[in-house]
C-alpha positions in Angstrom: 56.8 36.4 12.2 56.5 32.6 11.4 53.6 30.9 13.1 55.7 28.5 15.2 57.9 31.3 16.3 54.9 33.5 17.4 53.4 30.5 19.1 56.6 29.8 21.0 56.8 33.5 22.0 53.4 33.3 23.6 54.2 30.2 25.6 56.2 31.9 28.4 53.4 34.3 28.9 51.0 31.4 29.5 53.4 29.8 31.8 53.5 33.0 33.9 49.8 32.6 34.5 48.6 35.1 31.9 45.1 34.6 30.4 44.5 34.1 26.7 43.0 37.5 26.7 46.1 39.1 28.2 48.4 37.2 25.9 46.3 38.3 22.9 46.5 41.9 24.1 50.2 41.8 24.6 50.8 40.3 21.1 48.2 42.5 19.4 46.2 39.5 18.1 42.8 38.0 18.7 42.1 35.5 21.5 41.2 33.0 18.7 44.7 33.5 17.2 46.3 32.7 20.6 44.2 29.5 21.0 45.0 28.5 17.4 48.8 28.8 18.0 48.6 27.0 21.3 46.7 24.1 19.7 49.2 24.1 16.8 52.1 23.9 19.3 50.6 21.1 21.2 50.2 19.1 17.9 53.6 20.0 16.5 55.4 19.1 19.7 53.2 16.0 20.3 52.2 17.3 23.7 48.9 16.2 25.4 47.9 19.4 27.3 48.8 22.8 28.7 50.7 21.3 31.6 53.0 19.4 29.2 53.4 22.6 27.1 54.4 24.6 30.2 56.9 21.8 31.2 58.4 21.8 27.7 58.8 25.6 27.8 60.4 25.6 31.2 62.8 22.7 30.4 63.7 24.5 27.1 64.6 27.7 29.0 61.8 29.7 27.4 60.5 31.0 30.7 62.2 33.9 32.5 60.9 33.4 36.0 62.4 36.7 37.2 60.0 38.7 35.1 56.5 39.2 36.4 53.5 38.9 33.9 52.5 42.2 32.2 49.2 43.8 32.9 46.9 45.9 30.8 47.9 49.6 30.8 
């Protein structure tokens, strides 16, 4: 999966309140990878912080608010 696409796929999870650890677990990657993609997204989208990233994801329709966050099995 392309880095930006994987980054975007993790954004809704973060917006549902999932921790970096949980997002990493769900995607099968390391916490460091999640942080790297988040930082990359902020830079590519010229956003200042996580709140701006969440707002962007919500406004872009990337967040399914009817779906609760997943939990560790």
